[in-house]
N, CA, C and O atoms as a Maestro MAE file, in Angstrom:
{
 s_m_m2io_version
 :::
 2.0.0
}

f_m_ct {
 s_m_title
 :::
 protein
 m_atom[272] {
  # First column is atom index #
  i_m_mmod_type
  r_m_x_coord
  r_m_y_coord
  r_m_z_coord
  i_m_residue_number
  s_m_chain_name
  s_m_pdb_residue_name
  s_m_pdb_atom_name
  i_m_atomic_number
  :::
  1 25 11.944 -20.027 -8.695 1 A "PHE " " N  " 7
  2 3 12.475 -21.320 -8.681 1 A "PHE " " CA " 6
  3 2 13.410 -21.359 -9.763 1 A "PHE " " C  " 6
  4 15 14.590 -21.348 -9.411 1 A "PHE " " O  " 8
  5 25 13.218 -21.394 -10.789 2 A "TYR " " N  " 7
  6 3 13.825 -21.862 -12.231 2 A "TYR " " CA " 6
  7 2 14.627 -20.291 -12.669 2 A "TYR " " C  " 6
  8 15 14.200 -19.137 -12.710 2 A "TYR " " O  " 8
  9 25 16.139 -20.984 -12.993 3 A "GLY " " N  " 7
  10 3 17.110 -19.873 -13.672 3 A "GLY " " CA " 6
  11 2 17.835 -19.811 -13.055 3 A "GLY " " C  " 6
  12 15 18.898 -19.453 -13.562 3 A "GLY " " O  " 8
  13 25 17.838 -20.120 -11.418 4 A "GLY " " N  " 7
  14 3 19.153 -19.589 -11.140 4 A "GLY " " CA " 6
  15 2 20.036 -18.554 -11.186 4 A "GLY " " C  " 6
  16 15 19.803 -17.579 -11.901 4 A "GLY " " O  " 8
  17 25 21.221 -18.652 -10.383 5 A "HIS " " N  " 7
  18 3 22.186 -17.476 -10.666 5 A "HIS " " CA " 6
  19 2 23.127 -17.914 -10.797 5 A "HIS " " C  " 6
  20 15 23.160 -18.990 -10.200 5 A "HIS " " O  " 8
  21 25 24.633 -17.540 -11.617 6 A "PRO " " N  " 7
  22 3 25.942 -18.602 -11.630 6 A "PRO " " CA " 6
  23 2 26.435 -17.842 -10.173 6 A "PRO " " C  " 6
  24 15 26.320 -16.632 -9.974 6 A "PRO " " O  " 8
  25 25 26.999 -18.808 -9.220 7 A "GLY " " N  " 7
  26 3 27.512 -18.725 -8.374 7 A "GLY " " CA " 6
  27 2 26.543 -18.951 -7.056 7 A "GLY " " C  " 6
  28 15 26.937 -18.679 -5.922 7 A "GLY " " O  " 8
  29 25 25.491 -19.375 -7.282 8 A "ARG " " N  " 7
  30 3 24.710 -19.239 -6.227 8 A "ARG " " CA " 6
  31 2 24.986 -20.543 -5.393 8 A "ARG " " C  " 6
  32 15 25.127 -21.522 -6.126 8 A "ARG " " O  " 8
  33 25 25.088 -20.781 -4.193 9 A "SER " " N  " 7
  34 3 25.400 -22.084 -3.466 9 A "SER " " CA " 6
  35 2 24.680 -23.069 -3.573 9 A "SER " " C  " 6
  36 15 23.728 -22.638 -4.224 9 A "SER " " O  " 8
  37 25 24.483 -24.188 -3.353 10 A "TRP " " N  " 7
  38 3 23.949 -25.403 -3.221 10 A "TRP " " CA " 6
  39 2 22.959 -25.395 -2.231 10 A "TRP " " C  " 6
  40 15 21.849 -25.886 -2.436 10 A "TRP " " O  " 8
  41 25 23.302 -24.839 -1.105 11 A "VAL " " N  " 7
  42 3 22.285 -24.781 0.296 11 A "VAL " " CA " 6
  43 2 21.498 -23.341 -0.461 11 A "VAL " " C  " 6
  44 15 20.300 -23.584 -0.317 11 A "VAL " " O  " 8
  45 25 21.592 -22.317 -1.007 12 A "LYS " " N  " 7
  46 3 20.516 -21.192 -1.210 12 A "LYS " " CA " 6
  47 2 19.833 -21.907 -2.582 12 A "LYS " " C  " 6
  48 15 18.681 -21.526 -2.792 12 A "LYS " " O  " 8
  49 25 20.250 -22.663 -3.325 13 A "SER " " N  " 7
  50 3 19.539 -23.021 -4.411 13 A "SER " " CA " 6
  51 2 18.270 -24.085 -3.615 13 A "SER " " C  " 6
  52 15 17.056 -24.085 -3.818 13 A "SER " " O  " 8
  53 25 18.734 -24.570 -3.076 14 A "GLU " " N  " 7
  54 3 18.022 -25.758 -2.122 14 A "GLU " " CA " 6
  55 2 16.639 -25.412 -1.110 14 A "GLU " " C  " 6
  56 15 15.531 -25.890 -0.868 14 A "GLU " " O  " 8
  57 25 17.541 -24.193 -0.685 15 A "ALA " " N  " 7
  58 3 16.309 -23.422 0.138 15 A "ALA " " CA " 6
  59 2 15.192 -22.859 -0.859 15 A "ALA " " C  " 6
  60 15 14.022 -22.816 -0.480 15 A "ALA " " O  " 8
  61 25 15.548 -22.443 -2.090 16 A "PHE " " N  " 7
  62 3 14.612 -21.579 -2.562 16 A "PHE " " CA " 6
  63 2 13.489 -23.061 -3.351 16 A "PHE " " C  " 6
  64 15 12.267 -22.964 -3.460 16 A "PHE " " O  " 8
  65 25 14.195 -24.133 -3.735 17 A "ARG " " N  " 7
  66 3 13.416 -25.222 -4.327 17 A "ARG " " CA " 6
  67 2 12.693 -25.517 -3.378 17 A "ARG " " C  " 6
  68 15 11.578 -25.829 -3.797 17 A "ARG " " O  " 8
  69 25 12.802 -25.595 -1.881 18 A "ARG " " N  " 7
  70 3 11.991 -25.718 -0.833 18 A "ARG " " CA " 6
  71 2 10.770 -25.173 -0.653 18 A "ARG " " C  " 6
  72 15 9.735 -25.831 -0.554 18 A "ARG " " O  " 8
  73 25 10.878 -23.569 -0.591 19 A "ALA " " N  " 7
  74 3 10.112 -22.829 -0.517 19 A "ALA " " CA " 6
  75 2 9.393 -22.892 -1.647 19 A "ALA " " C  " 6
  76 15 8.168 -23.002 -1.615 19 A "ALA " " O  " 8
  77 25 10.081 -22.828 -2.756 20 A "TYR " " N  " 7
  78 3 8.786 -23.075 -4.174 20 A "TYR " " CA " 6
  79 2 7.575 -24.529 -3.734 20 A "TYR " " C  " 6
  80 15 6.381 -24.558 -3.436 20 A "TYR " " O  " 8
  81 25 8.251 -25.194 -3.836 21 A "ASP " " N  " 7
  82 3 7.354 -26.697 -3.675 21 A "ASP " " CA " 6
  83 2 6.539 -26.687 -2.351 21 A "ASP " " C  " 6
  84 15 5.486 -27.322 -2.285 21 A "ASP " " O  " 8
  85 25 7.122 -25.814 -1.059 22 A "ASP " " N  " 7
  86 3 5.902 -25.542 -0.208 22 A "ASP " " CA " 6
  87 2 5.024 -24.537 -1.011 22 A "ASP " " C  " 6
  88 15 3.811 -24.702 -0.883 22 A "ASP " " O  " 8
  89 25 5.439 -23.526 -1.815 23 A "ALA " " N  " 7
  90 3 4.126 -22.624 -2.046 23 A "ALA " " CA " 6
  91 2 3.155 -23.280 -2.878 23 A "ALA " " C  " 6
  92 15 1.981 -22.917 -2.821 23 A "ALA " " O  " 8
  93 25 3.576 -24.362 -3.776 24 A "LEU " " N  " 7
  94 3 2.825 -24.860 -4.861 24 A "LEU " " CA " 6
  95 2 2.070 -25.861 -3.761 24 A "LEU " " C  " 6
  96 15 0.874 -25.940 -4.042 24 A "LEU " " O  " 8
  97 25 2.397 -26.572 -2.698 25 A "ALA " " N  " 7
  98 3 1.644 -27.497 -1.880 25 A "ALA " " CA " 6
  99 2 0.514 -26.713 -1.565 25 A "ALA " " C  " 6
  100 15 -0.602 -27.165 -1.822 25 A "ALA " " O  " 8
  101 25 0.645 -25.594 -1.040 26 A "GLU " " N  " 7
  102 3 -0.172 -24.273 -0.318 26 A "GLU " " CA " 6
  103 2 -1.243 -24.138 -1.232 26 A "GLU " " C  " 6
  104 15 -2.381 -24.252 -0.776 26 A "GLU " " O  " 8
  105 25 -1.023 -23.822 -2.950 27 A "GLY " " N  " 7
  106 3 -1.486 -23.471 -3.880 27 A "GLY " " CA " 6
  107 2 -2.624 -24.687 -3.986 27 A "GLY " " C  " 6
  108 15 -3.842 -24.508 -4.012 27 A "GLY " " O  " 8
  109 25 -1.893 -26.037 -4.043 28 A "CYS " " N  " 7
  110 3 -3.123 -26.907 -4.010 28 A "CYS " " CA " 6
  111 2 -3.950 -27.389 -2.907 28 A "CYS " " C  " 6
  112 15 -4.847 -28.211 -3.094 28 A "CYS " " O  " 8
  113 25 -3.673 -26.901 -1.768 29 A "GLN " " N  " 7
  114 3 -4.661 -27.099 -0.743 29 A "GLN " " CA " 6
  115 2 -5.403 -26.191 -0.777 29 A "GLN " " C  " 6
  116 15 -6.584 -26.333 -0.462 29 A "GLN " " O  " 8
  117 25 -4.836 -24.903 -1.210 30 A "ALA " " N  " 7
  118 3 -6.227 -24.299 -1.235 30 A "ALA " " CA " 6
  119 2 -7.336 -24.043 -2.329 30 A "ALA " " C  " 6
  120 15 -8.376 -23.399 -2.191 30 A "ALA " " O  " 8
  121 25 -6.786 -24.812 -3.642 31 A "LEU " " N  " 7
  122 3 -7.583 -25.214 -4.761 31 A "LEU " " CA " 6
  123 2 -7.946 -26.603 -4.742 31 A "LEU " " C  " 6
  124 15 -8.275 -27.128 -5.806 31 A "LEU " " O  " 8
  125 25 -7.935 -27.091 -3.968 32 A "ASP " " N  " 7
  126 3 -8.210 -28.913 -3.906 32 A "ASP " " CA " 6
  127 2 -7.687 -29.233 -5.287 32 A "ASP " " C  " 6
  128 15 -8.484 -29.322 -6.221 32 A "ASP " " O  " 8
  129 25 -6.412 -29.408 -5.464 33 A "VAL " " N  " 7
  130 3 -5.443 -30.044 -6.280 33 A "VAL " " CA " 6
  131 2 -4.576 -30.907 -5.288 33 A "VAL " " C  " 6
  132 15 -3.704 -30.624 -4.466 33 A "VAL " " O  " 8
  133 25 -5.440 -32.596 -5.889 34 A "HIS " " N  " 7
  134 3 -4.402 -33.576 -5.479 34 A "HIS " " CA " 6
  135 2 -2.971 -33.514 -5.782 34 A "HIS " " C  " 6
  136 15 -2.776 -33.568 -6.996 34 A "HIS " " O  " 8
  137 25 -1.942 -33.423 -5.103 35 A "SER " " N  " 7
  138 3 -0.435 -33.626 -5.078 35 A "SER " " CA " 6
  139 2 0.560 -34.673 -4.289 35 A "SER " " C  " 6
  140 15 0.331 -34.720 -3.081 35 A "SER " " O  " 8
  141 25 1.229 -35.206 -4.582 36 A "ASP " " N  " 7
  142 3 2.053 -35.815 -3.538 36 A "ASP " " CA " 6
  143 2 3.798 -35.079 -4.017 36 A "ASP " " C  " 6
  144 15 4.882 -35.662 -3.999 36 A "ASP " " O  " 8
  145 25 3.552 -33.931 -4.329 37 A "LEU " " N  " 7
  146 3 5.005 -33.123 -4.408 37 A "LEU " " CA " 6
  147 2 5.539 -33.325 -3.190 37 A "LEU " " C  " 6
  148 15 6.672 -33.790 -3.315 37 A "LEU " " O  " 8
  149 25 5.113 -33.129 -1.676 38 A "LEU " " N  " 7
  150 3 5.814 -32.931 -0.742 38 A "LEU " " CA " 6
  151 2 6.333 -34.304 -0.682 38 A "LEU " " C  " 6
  152 15 7.521 -34.567 -0.497 38 A "LEU " " O  " 8
  153 25 5.441 -35.132 -0.837 39 A "ASP " " N  " 7
  154 3 5.442 -36.790 -0.128 39 A "ASP " " CA " 6
  155 2 6.866 -37.444 -0.841 39 A "ASP " " C  " 6
  156 15 7.281 -38.482 -0.325 39 A "ASP " " O  " 8
  157 25 7.695 -36.832 -2.104 40 A "LEU " " N  " 7
  158 3 8.491 -37.328 -2.766 40 A "LEU " " CA " 6
  159 2 9.682 -36.943 -2.610 40 A "LEU " " C  " 6
  160 15 9.853 -35.749 -2.364 40 A "LEU " " O  " 8
  161 25 10.811 -37.812 -2.704 41 A "ALA " " N  " 7
  162 3 11.989 -37.508 -2.420 41 A "ALA " " CA " 6
  163 2 12.732 -36.471 -3.577 41 A "ALA " " C  " 6
  164 15 12.273 -36.341 -4.712 41 A "ALA " " O  " 8
  165 25 13.867 -35.812 -3.124 42 A "PRO " " N  " 7
  166 3 14.299 -34.796 -4.477 42 A "PRO " " CA " 6
  167 2 14.931 -35.903 -5.845 42 A "PRO " " C  " 6
  168 15 15.772 -36.803 -5.858 42 A "PRO " " O  " 8
  169 25 14.146 -35.362 -6.777 43 A "GLY " " N  " 7
  170 3 14.878 -36.305 -7.634 43 A "GLY " " CA " 6
  171 2 14.043 -35.950 -9.390 43 A "GLY " " C  " 6
  172 15 13.576 -34.956 -9.947 43 A "GLY " " O  " 8
  173 25 14.185 -37.040 -9.646 44 A "THR " " N  " 7
  174 3 13.284 -36.540 -11.174 44 A "THR " " CA " 6
  175 2 11.997 -36.908 -10.789 44 A "THR " " C  " 6
  176 15 11.209 -36.287 -11.502 44 A "THR " " O  " 8
  177 25 11.377 -37.670 -9.948 45 A "ASP " " N  " 7
  178 3 10.047 -38.098 -9.932 45 A "ASP " " CA " 6
  179 2 9.463 -36.339 -9.363 45 A "ASP " " C  " 6
  180 15 8.634 -35.742 -10.050 45 A "ASP " " O  " 8
  181 25 9.920 -35.834 -8.329 46 A "ARG " " N  " 7
  182 3 9.744 -34.967 -7.782 46 A "ARG " " CA " 6
  183 2 10.043 -33.563 -8.815 46 A "ARG " " C  " 6
  184 15 9.320 -32.573 -8.705 46 A "ARG " " O  " 8
  185 25 10.636 -33.587 -9.336 47 A "ASP " " N  " 7
  186 3 10.419 -32.711 -10.424 47 A "ASP " " CA " 6
  187 2 9.324 -32.874 -11.528 47 A "ASP " " C  " 6
  188 15 8.838 -31.826 -11.953 47 A "ASP " " O  " 8
  189 25 8.932 -33.905 -11.978 48 A "ALA " " N  " 7
  190 3 8.047 -34.399 -12.957 48 A "ALA " " CA " 6
  191 2 6.940 -34.057 -12.351 48 A "ALA " " C  " 6
  192 15 6.087 -33.619 -13.123 48 A "ALA " " O  " 8
  193 25 6.606 -34.104 -11.105 49 A "GLU " " N  " 7
  194 3 5.579 -34.026 -10.202 49 A "GLU " " CA " 6
  195 2 5.231 -32.166 -9.945 49 A "GLU " " C  " 6
  196 15 4.148 -31.580 -9.922 49 A "GLU " " O  " 8
  197 25 6.459 -31.704 -9.804 50 A "ARG " " N  " 7
  198 3 6.236 -30.270 -9.914 50 A "ARG " " CA " 6
  199 2 5.995 -29.725 -10.658 50 A "ARG " " C  " 6
  200 15 5.539 -28.631 -10.327 50 A "ARG " " O  " 8
  201 25 6.114 -30.073 -12.612 51 A "LEU " " N  " 7
  202 3 5.582 -29.625 -13.237 51 A "LEU " " CA " 6
  203 2 4.132 -29.664 -13.828 51 A "LEU " " C  " 6
  204 15 3.552 -28.863 -14.561 51 A "LEU " " O  " 8
  205 25 3.718 -30.885 -13.262 52 A "ARG " " N  " 7
  206 3 2.390 -31.713 -13.369 52 A "ARG " " CA " 6
  207 2 1.389 -30.749 -12.835 52 A "ARG " " C  " 6
  208 15 0.358 -30.360 -13.383 52 A "ARG " " O  " 8
  209 25 1.980 -30.361 -11.412 53 A "VAL " " N  " 7
  210 3 1.420 -29.606 -10.226 53 A "VAL " " CA " 6
  211 2 1.293 -28.132 -10.692 53 A "VAL " " C  " 6
  212 15 0.298 -27.559 -10.248 53 A "VAL " " O  " 8
  213 25 2.119 -27.391 -11.515 54 A "GLU " " N  " 7
  214 3 2.415 -25.893 -11.913 54 A "GLU " " CA " 6
  215 2 1.150 -25.933 -12.904 54 A "GLU " " C  " 6
  216 15 0.330 -25.019 -12.821 54 A "GLU " " O  " 8
  217 25 0.939 -27.139 -13.995 55 A "HIS " " N  " 7
  218 3 0.059 -27.110 -15.032 55 A "HIS " " CA " 6
  219 2 -1.308 -27.053 -14.376 55 A "HIS " " C  " 6
  220 15 -2.121 -26.167 -14.637 55 A "HIS " " O  " 8
  221 25 -1.536 -28.085 -13.473 56 A "LEU " " N  " 7
  222 3 -2.670 -28.120 -12.867 56 A "LEU " " CA " 6
  223 2 -3.124 -26.813 -12.214 56 A "LEU " " C  " 6
  224 15 -4.225 -26.297 -12.409 56 A "LEU " " O  " 8
  225 25 -2.170 -26.334 -11.426 57 A "LEU " " N  " 7
  226 3 -2.374 -24.790 -10.840 57 A "LEU " " CA " 6
  227 2 -2.795 -23.805 -11.956 57 A "LEU " " C  " 6
  228 15 -3.685 -22.978 -11.758 57 A "LEU " " O  " 8
  229 25 -2.314 -23.881 -12.818 58 A "ALA " " N  " 7
  230 3 -2.526 -22.894 -13.923 58 A "ALA " " CA " 6
  231 2 -3.861 -23.211 -14.487 58 A "ALA " " C  " 6
  232 15 -4.670 -22.286 -14.426 58 A "ALA " " O  " 8
  233 25 -4.253 -24.286 -15.006 59 A "ASP " " N  " 7
  234 3 -5.819 -24.666 -14.889 59 A "ASP " " CA " 6
  235 2 -6.875 -24.078 -14.259 59 A "ASP " " C  " 6
  236 15 -7.887 -23.535 -14.704 59 A "ASP " " O  " 8
  237 25 -6.341 -24.339 -12.768 60 A "ALA " " N  " 7
  238 3 -7.556 -24.165 -12.167 60 A "ALA " " CA " 6
  239 2 -7.225 -22.444 -11.793 60 A "ALA " " C  " 6
  240 15 -7.798 -21.984 -10.805 60 A "ALA " " O  " 8
  241 25 -6.595 -21.821 -12.345 61 A "GLY " " N  " 7
  242 3 -6.629 -20.471 -12.325 61 A "GLY " " CA " 6
  243 2 -5.664 -19.247 -11.918 61 A "GLY " " C  " 6
  244 15 -5.703 -18.088 -12.332 61 A "GLY " " O  " 8
  245 25 -4.559 -19.989 -10.749 62 A "LEU " " N  " 7
  246 3 -3.393 -19.938 -10.542 62 A "LEU " " CA " 6
  247 2 -2.613 -19.389 -11.268 62 A "LEU " " C  " 6
  248 15 -2.169 -20.031 -12.220 62 A "LEU " " O  " 8
  249 25 -2.224 -18.125 -11.071 63 A "VAL " " N  " 7
  250 3 -1.059 -17.650 -12.098 63 A "VAL " " CA " 6
  251 2 0.164 -17.348 -11.538 63 A "VAL " " C  " 6
  252 15 0.585 -16.495 -10.756 63 A "VAL " " O  " 8
  253 25 0.701 -18.453 -12.264 64 A "LEU " " N  " 7
  254 3 2.458 -18.370 -11.712 64 A "LEU " " CA " 6
  255 2 3.401 -18.005 -12.638 64 A "LEU " " C  " 6
  256 15 3.737 -18.593 -13.666 64 A "LEU " " O  " 8
  257 25 3.833 -16.869 -12.120 65 A "GLY " " N  " 7
  258 3 4.487 -15.687 -13.111 65 A "GLY " " CA " 6
  259 2 6.299 -15.355 -11.755 65 A "GLY " " C  " 6
  260 15 6.349 -15.152 -10.542 65 A "GLY " " O  " 8
  261 25 7.239 -15.448 -12.655 66 A "ARG " " N  " 7
  262 3 8.204 -14.992 -12.221 66 A "ARG " " CA " 6
  263 2 8.522 -13.599 -11.408 66 A "ARG " " C  " 6
  264 15 8.104 -12.500 -11.774 66 A "ARG " " O  " 8
  265 25 9.276 -13.813 -10.322 67 A "ALA " " N  " 7
  266 3 9.271 -12.687 -9.421 67 A "ALA " " CA " 6
  267 2 10.121 -11.630 -10.480 67 A "ALA " " C  " 6
  268 15 10.897 -11.959 -11.377 67 A "ALA " " O  " 8
  269 25 9.712 -10.267 -10.071 68 A "ALA " " N  " 7
  270 3 10.577 -9.062 -10.482 68 A "ALA " " CA " 6
  271 2 12.196 -8.941 -10.026 68 A "ALA " " C  " 6
  272 15 12.863 -7.966 -10.369 68 A "ALA " " O  " 8
  :::
 }
 m_bond[271] {
  # First column is bond index #
  i_m_from
  i_m_to
  i_m_order
  :::
  1 1 2 1
  2 2 3 1
  3 3 4 2
  4 3 5 1
  5 5 6 1
  6 6 7 1
  7 7 8 2
  8 7 9 1
  9 9 10 1
  10 10 11 1
  11 11 12 2
  12 11 13 1
  13 13 14 1
  14 14 15 1
  15 15 16 2
  16 15 17 1
  17 17 18 1
  18 18 19 1
  19 19 20 2
  20 19 21 1
  21 21 22 1
  22 22 23 1
  23 23 24 2
  24 23 25 1
  25 25 26 1
  26 26 27 1
  27 27 28 2
  28 27 29 1
  29 29 30 1
  30 30 31 1
  31 31 32 2
  32 31 33 1
  33 33 34 1
  34 34 35 1
  35 35 36 2
  36 35 37 1
  37 37 38 1
  38 38 39 1
  39 39 40 2
  40 39 41 1
  41 41 42 1
  42 42 43 1
  43 43 44 2
  44 43 45 1
  45 45 46 1
  46 46 47 1
  47 47 48 2
  48 47 49 1
  49 49 50 1
  50 50 51 1
  51 51 52 2
  52 51 53 1
  53 53 54 1
  54 54 55 1
  55 55 56 2
  56 55 57 1
  57 57 58 1
  58 58 59 1
  59 59 60 2
  60 59 61 1
  61 61 62 1
  62 62 63 1
  63 63 64 2
  64 63 65 1
  65 65 66 1
  66 66 67 1
  67 67 68 2
  68 67 69 1
  69 69 70 1
  70 70 71 1
  71 71 72 2
  72 71 73 1
  73 73 74 1
  74 74 75 1
  75 75 76 2
  76 75 77 1
  77 77 78 1
  78 78 79 1
  79 79 80 2
  80 79 81 1
  81 81 82 1
  82 82 83 1
  83 83 84 2
  84 83 85 1
  85 85 86 1
  86 86 87 1
  87 87 88 2
  88 87 89 1
  89 89 90 1
  90 90 91 1
  91 91 92 2
  92 91 93 1
  93 93 94 1
  94 94 95 1
  95 95 96 2
  96 95 97 1
  97 97 98 1
  98 98 99 1
  99 99 100 2
  100 99 101 1
  101 101 102 1
  102 102 103 1
  103 103 104 2
  104 103 105 1
  105 105 106 1
  106 106 107 1
  107 107 108 2
  108 107 109 1
  109 109 110 1
  110 110 111 1
  111 111 112 2
  112 111 113 1
  113 113 114 1
  114 114 115 1
  115 115 116 2
  116 115 117 1
  117 117 118 1
  118 118 119 1
  119 119 120 2
  120 119 121 1
  121 121 122 1
  122 122 123 1
  123 123 124 2
  124 123 125 1
  125 125 126 1
  126 126 127 1
  127 127 128 2
  128 127 129 1
  129 129 130 1
  130 130 131 1
  131 131 132 2
  132 131 133 1
  133 133 134 1
  134 134 135 1
  135 135 136 2
  136 135 137 1
  137 137 138 1
  138 138 139 1
  139 139 140 2
  140 139 141 1
  141 141 142 1
  142 142 143 1
  143 143 144 2
  144 143 145 1
  145 145 146 1
  146 146 147 1
  147 147 148 2
  148 147 149 1
  149 149 150 1
  150 150 151 1
  151 151 152 2
  152 151 153 1
  153 153 154 1
  154 154 155 1
  155 155 156 2
  156 155 157 1
  157 157 158 1
  158 158 159 1
  159 159 160 2
  160 159 161 1
  161 161 162 1
  162 162 163 1
  163 163 164 2
  164 163 165 1
  165 165 166 1
  166 166 167 1
  167 167 168 2
  168 167 169 1
  169 169 170 1
  170 170 171 1
  171 171 172 2
  172 171 173 1
  173 173 174 1
  174 174 175 1
  175 175 176 2
  176 175 177 1
  177 177 178 1
  178 178 179 1
  179 179 180 2
  180 179 181 1
  181 181 182 1
  182 182 183 1
  183 183 184 2
  184 183 185 1
  185 185 186 1
  186 186 187 1
  187 187 188 2
  188 187 189 1
  189 189 190 1
  190 190 191 1
  191 191 192 2
  192 191 193 1
  193 193 194 1
  194 194 195 1
  195 195 196 2
  196 195 197 1
  197 197 198 1
  198 198 199 1
  199 199 200 2
  200 199 201 1
  201 201 202 1
  202 202 203 1
  203 203 204 2
  204 203 205 1
  205 205 206 1
  206 206 207 1
  207 207 208 2
  208 207 209 1
  209 209 210 1
  210 210 211 1
  211 211 212 2
  212 211 213 1
  213 213 214 1
  214 214 215 1
  215 215 216 2
  216 215 217 1
  217 217 218 1
  218 218 219 1
  219 219 220 2
  220 219 221 1
  221 221 222 1
  222 222 223 1
  223 223 224 2
  224 223 225 1
  225 225 226 1
  226 226 227 1
  227 227 228 2
  228 227 229 1
  229 229 230 1
  230 230 231 1
  231 231 232 2
  232 231 233 1
  233 233 234 1
  234 234 235 1
  235 235 236 2
  236 235 237 1
  237 237 238 1
  238 238 239 1
  239 239 240 2
  240 239 241 1
  241 241 242 1
  242 242 243 1
  243 243 244 2
  244 243 245 1
  245 245 246 1
  246 246 247 1
  247 247 248 2
  248 247 249 1
  249 249 250 1
  250 250 251 1
  251 251 252 2
  252 251 253 1
  253 253 254 1
  254 254 255 1
  255 255 256 2
  256 255 257 1
  257 257 258 1
  258 258 259 1
  259 259 260 2
  260 259 261 1
  261 261 262 1
  262 262 263 1
  263 263 264 2
  264 263 265 1
  265 265 266 1
  266 266 267 1
  267 267 268 2
  268 267 269 1
  269 269 270 1
  270 270 271 1
  271 271 272 2
  :::
 }
}
């Protein structure tokens, strides 16, 4: 999700963000980590929750890495 590519359309970037947030929510459910990620509207609060969730999932043992 992070990094983007120059010239990528907003629609494609938004699709990546939504898919990433869905994957994080699935990880939360699997590891019993509480999150309000999908309940928040896109914006600063959701961005902050995404970072919080990434750290909680990493602490729970989920390896988050960049795709090749």
